[in-house]
TIBA-143949 format. One record per atom (N, C-alpha, C, CB): residue number from 1; atom name; y, z, x negated. Coordinates in Angstrom, 3 decimals. Glycine has a CB too. Layout:
N
PT_i_at_y_z_x
PT_NUM_CA_Y_Z_X
...
This chain:
62
PT_i_at_y_z_x
PT_1_N_53.520_-12.127_-12.501
PT_1_CA_52.804_-13.191_-11.848
PT_1_C_53.048_-14.477_-12.644
PT_1_CB_53.248_-13.339_-10.358
PT_2_N_51.996_-15.175_-13.022
PT_2_CA_52.179_-16.423_-13.752
PT_2_C_52.322_-17.598_-12.800
PT_2_CB_51.013_-16.659_-14.703
PT_3_N_52.628_-18.768_-13.326
PT_3_CA_52.872_-19.944_-12.494
PT_3_C_51.640_-20.324_-11.684
PT_3_CB_53.305_-21.119_-13.357
PT_4_N_50.474_-20.032_-12.183
PT_4_CA_49.229_-20.361_-11.476
PT_4_C_49.143_-19.605_-10.159
PT_4_CB_48.004_-20.036_-12.350
PT_5_N_49.788_-18.449_-10.079
PT_5_CA_49.735_-17.612_-8.887
PT_5_C_51.033_-17.646_-8.104
PT_5_CB_49.409_-16.193_-9.266
PT_6_N_51.764_-18.734_-8.174
PT_6_CA_53.031_-18.844_-7.460
PT_6_C_52.776_-18.844_-5.960
PT_6_CB_53.792_-20.121_-7.881
PT_7_N_53.459_-17.951_-5.253
PT_7_CA_53.314_-17.846_-3.804
PT_7_C_54.679_-18.095_-3.178
PT_7_CB_52.740_-16.446_-3.382
PT_8_N_54.706_-18.934_-2.146
PT_8_CA_55.951_-19.219_-1.447
PT_8_C_55.771_-18.929_0.037
PT_8_CB_56.390_-20.688_-1.670
PT_9_N_56.870_-18.607_0.683
PT_9_CA_56.916_-18.445_2.125
PT_9_C_57.491_-19.737_2.667
PT_9_CB_57.770_-17.186_2.561
PT_10_N_56.671_-20.492_3.399
PT_10_CA_57.126_-21.803_3.871
PT_10_C_56.371_-22.199_5.119
PT_10_CB_56.949_-22.871_2.782
PT_11_N_57.071_-22.867_6.018
PT_11_CA_56.402_-23.513_7.149
PT_11_C_55.698_-24.749_6.599
PT_11_CB_57.424_-23.891_8.305
PT_12_N_54.682_-25.233_7.303
PT_12_CA_53.902_-26.380_6.831
PT_12_C_54.789_-27.546_6.395
PT_12_CB_52.951_-26.842_7.922
PT_13_N_55.787_-27.870_7.185
PT_13_CA_56.651_-29.018_6.899
PT_13_C_57.445_-28.824_5.614
PT_13_CB_57.605_-29.259_8.060
PT_14_N_57.736_-27.582_5.243
PT_14_CA_58.516_-27.305_4.047
PT_14_C_57.714_-27.458_2.753
PT_14_CB_59.077_-25.918_4.127
PT_15_N_56.404_-27.458_2.846
PT_15_CA_55.581_-27.547_1.648
PT_15_C_55.783_-28.862_0.912
PT_15_CB_54.123_-27.381_2.006
PT_16_N_56.039_-29.925_1.639
PT_16_CA_56.311_-31.215_0.998
PT_16_C_57.512_-31.108_0.072
PT_16_CB_56.552_-32.307_2.053
PT_17_N_58.546_-30.441_0.524
PT_17_CA_59.748_-30.277_-0.294
PT_17_C_59.479_-29.346_-1.478
PT_17_CB_60.908_-29.730_0.560
PT_18_N_58.727_-28.279_-1.254
PT_18_CA_58.434_-27.319_-2.314
PT_18_C_57.622_-27.970_-3.423
PT_18_CB_57.684_-26.110_-1.751
PT_19_N_56.616_-28.759_-3.038
PT_19_CA_55.718_-29.364_-4.022
PT_19_C_56.154_-30.760_-4.461
PT_19_CB_54.327_-29.432_-3.460
PT_20_N_57.090_-31.362_-3.731
PT_20_CA_57.571_-32.689_-4.106
PT_20_C_56.557_-33.789_-3.860
PT_20_CB_57.961_-32.695_-5.544
PT_21_N_55.825_-33.680_-2.764
PT_21_CA_54.841_-34.712_-2.433
PT_21_C_54.903_-34.990_-0.936
PT_21_CB_53.402_-34.278_-2.859
PT_22_N_54.136_-35.963_-0.495
PT_22_CA_54.173_-36.351_0.913
PT_22_C_53.378_-35.382_1.778
PT_22_CB_53.633_-37.768_1.086
PT_23_N_53.616_-35.431_3.079
PT_23_CA_52.869_-34.581_4.005
PT_23_C_51.397_-34.977_4.025
PT_23_CB_53.464_-34.669_5.422
PT_24_N_51.101_-36.252_3.767
PT_24_CA_49.712_-36.703_3.688
PT_24_C_48.998_-36.052_2.501
PT_24_CB_49.652_-38.239_3.571
PT_25_N_49.710_-35.911_1.376
PT_25_CA_49.136_-35.246_0.210
PT_25_C_48.880_-33.769_0.513
PT_25_CB_50.070_-35.391_-1.010
PT_26_N_49.806_-33.132_1.241
PT_26_CA_49.636_-31.734_1.638
PT_26_C_48.376_-31.596_2.486
PT_26_CB_50.881_-31.221_2.417
PT_27_N_48.230_-32.463_3.479
PT_27_CA_47.070_-32.427_4.364
PT_27_C_45.774_-32.643_3.579
PT_27_CB_47.207_-33.488_5.464
PT_28_N_45.792_-33.569_2.657
PT_28_CA_44.614_-33.841_1.832
PT_28_C_44.237_-32.618_0.997
PT_28_CB_44.870_-35.047_0.915
PT_29_N_45.234_-31.968_0.393
PT_29_CA_44.961_-30.775_-0.410
PT_29_C_44.445_-29.628_0.452
PT_29_CB_46.221_-30.338_-1.157
PT_30_N_44.943_-29.511_1.689
PT_30_CA_44.442_-28.487_2.596
PT_30_C_42.981_-28.774_2.952
PT_30_CB_45.312_-28.417_3.874
PT_31_N_42.672_-30.028_3.240
PT_31_CA_41.310_-30.413_3.591
PT_31_C_40.347_-30.200_2.437
PT_31_CB_41.272_-31.859_4.029
PT_32_N_40.818_-30.385_1.204
PT_32_CA_39.985_-30.223_0.012
PT_32_C_39.909_-28.771_-0.463
PT_32_CB_40.515_-31.095_-1.105
PT_33_N_40.669_-27.873_0.171
PT_33_CA_40.651_-26.464_-0.216
PT_33_C_41.512_-26.148_-1.426
PT_33_CB_39.254_-26.042_-0.492
PT_34_N_42.338_-27.107_-1.868
PT_34_CA_43.224_-26.877_-3.014
PT_34_C_44.416_-26.020_-2.602
PT_34_CB_43.711_-28.219_-3.606
PT_35_N_44.843_-26.169_-1.378
PT_35_CA_46.021_-25.476_-0.858
PT_35_C_45.606_-24.727_0.401
PT_35_CB_47.195_-26.477_-0.562
PT_36_N_45.667_-23.404_0.349
PT_36_CA_45.228_-22.602_1.483
PT_36_C_46.323_-21.629_1.906
PT_36_CB_43.942_-21.840_1.139
PT_37_N_46.558_-21.537_3.215
PT_37_CA_47.580_-20.609_3.697
PT_37_C_47.073_-19.176_3.709
PT_37_CB_48.039_-21.006_5.091
PT_38_N_48.001_-18.273_3.596
PT_38_CA_47.739_-16.851_3.785
PT_38_C_48.809_-16.383_4.758
PT_38_CB_47.767_-16.029_2.408
PT_39_N_48.658_-16.745_6.030
PT_39_CA_49.707_-16.578_7.020
PT_39_C_50.725_-17.671_6.760
PT_39_CB_50.359_-15.145_6.955
PT_40_N_51.983_-17.319_6.572
PT_40_CA_52.977_-18.313_6.178
PT_40_C_53.221_-18.280_4.678
PT_40_CB_54.285_-18.084_6.926
PT_41_N_52.439_-17.485_3.964
PT_41_CA_52.512_-17.475_2.507
PT_41_C_51.517_-18.499_1.976
PT_41_CB_52.219_-16.048_1.929
PT_42_N_51.931_-19.219_0.984
PT_42_CA_51.085_-20.254_0.383
PT_42_C_51.008_-20.030_-1.109
PT_42_CB_51.624_-21.671_0.691
PT_43_N_49.804_-19.996_-1.644
PT_43_CA_49.630_-19.949_-3.088
PT_43_C_49.626_-21.386_-3.571
PT_43_CB_48.310_-19.191_-3.502
PT_44_N_50.705_-21.792_-4.234
PT_44_CA_50.871_-23.203_-4.578
PT_44_C_50.495_-23.525_-6.020
PT_44_CB_52.289_-23.616_-4.334
PT_45_N_50.094_-22.535_-6.801
PT_45_CA_49.704_-22.784_-8.188
PT_45_C_48.615_-23.847_-8.312
PT_45_CB_49.229_-21.499_-8.825
PT_46_N_47.487_-23.720_-7.568
PT_46_CA_46.448_-24.741_-7.658
PT_46_C_46.935_-26.123_-7.205
PT_46_CB_45.251_-24.325_-6.826
PT_47_N_47.793_-26.155_-6.189
PT_47_CA_48.326_-27.441_-5.716
PT_47_C_49.227_-28.068_-6.781
PT_47_CB_49.111_-27.253_-4.391
PT_48_N_50.025_-27.243_-7.465
PT_48_CA_50.870_-27.771_-8.537
PT_48_C_50.011_-28.338_-9.661
PT_48_CB_51.806_-26.674_-9.081
PT_49_N_48.926_-27.638_-10.002
PT_49_CA_48.013_-28.145_-11.021
PT_49_C_47.395_-29.468_-10.590
PT_49_CB_46.915_-27.122_-11.311
PT_50_N_46.984_-29.524_-9.338
PT_50_CA_46.369_-30.737_-8.791
PT_50_C_47.340_-31.911_-8.855
PT_50_CB_45.916_-30.504_-7.338
PT_51_N_48.575_-31.680_-8.421
PT_51_CA_49.576_-32.747_-8.434
PT_51_C_49.931_-33.161_-9.863
PT_51_CB_50.838_-32.298_-7.690
PT_52_N_50.029_-32.205_-10.775
PT_52_CA_50.306_-32.525_-12.171
PT_52_C_49.209_-33.416_-12.748
PT_52_CB_50.438_-31.241_-13.000
PT_53_N_47.965_-33.067_-12.467
PT_53_CA_46.850_-33.875_-12.955
PT_53_C_46.845_-35.259_-12.329
PT_53_CB_45.530_-33.178_-12.673
PT_54_N_47.231_-35.335_-11.066
PT_54_CA_47.294_-36.625_-10.384
PT_54_C_48.382_-37.510_-10.978
PT_54_CB_47.540_-36.425_-8.891
PT_55_N_49.494_-36.903_-11.361
PT_55_CA_50.571_-37.670_-11.997
PT_55_C_50.059_-38.265_-13.301
PT_55_CB_51.823_-36.777_-12.255
PT_56_N_49.339_-37.445_-14.055
PT_56_CA_48.794_-37.937_-15.313
PT_56_C_47.821_-39.090_-15.068
PT_56_CB_48.095_-36.803_-16.073
PT_57_N_47.158_-39.066_-13.918
PT_57_CA_46.207_-40.121_-13.580
PT_57_C_46.871_-41.257_-12.799
PT_57_CB_45.051_-39.542_-12.773
PT_58_N_48.198_-41.164_-12.585
PT_58_CA_48.955_-42.180_-11.843
PT_58_C_48.434_-42.439_-10.439
PT_58_CB_48.948_-43.463_-12.604
PT_59_N_48.036_-41.388_-9.711
PT_59_CA_47.489_-41.633_-8.386
PT_59_C_48.300_-41.038_-7.232
PT_59_CB_46.116_-41.101_-8.330
PT_60_N_49.122_-40.027_-7.484
PT_60_CA_49.933_-39.435_-6.421
PT_60_C_51.394_-39.479_-6.807
PT_60_CB_49.498_-37.988_-6.132
PT_61_N_52.168_-38.677_-6.179
PT_61_CA_53.602_-38.479_-6.432
PT_61_C_54.412_-39.660_-5.941
PT_61_CB_53.860_-38.259_-7.922
PT_62_N_55.523_-39.358_-5.438
PT_62_CA_56.415_-40.428_-4.959
PT_62_C_57.802_-40.219_-5.503
PT_62_CB_56.452_-40.479_-3.420
């Protein structure tokens, strides 16, 4: 499995810690379809890509 397909088992509140972003960013990514649950499993590869690109654009991350 490559980093793009990274799957974690996490409650919603734990995703902020896993991805290193705010809960508002998590909610935004869920609303945009970047981060989608599969039960309590989350495929975070696309979210990591999204956050990495946002860092490069200086718009997210805390």
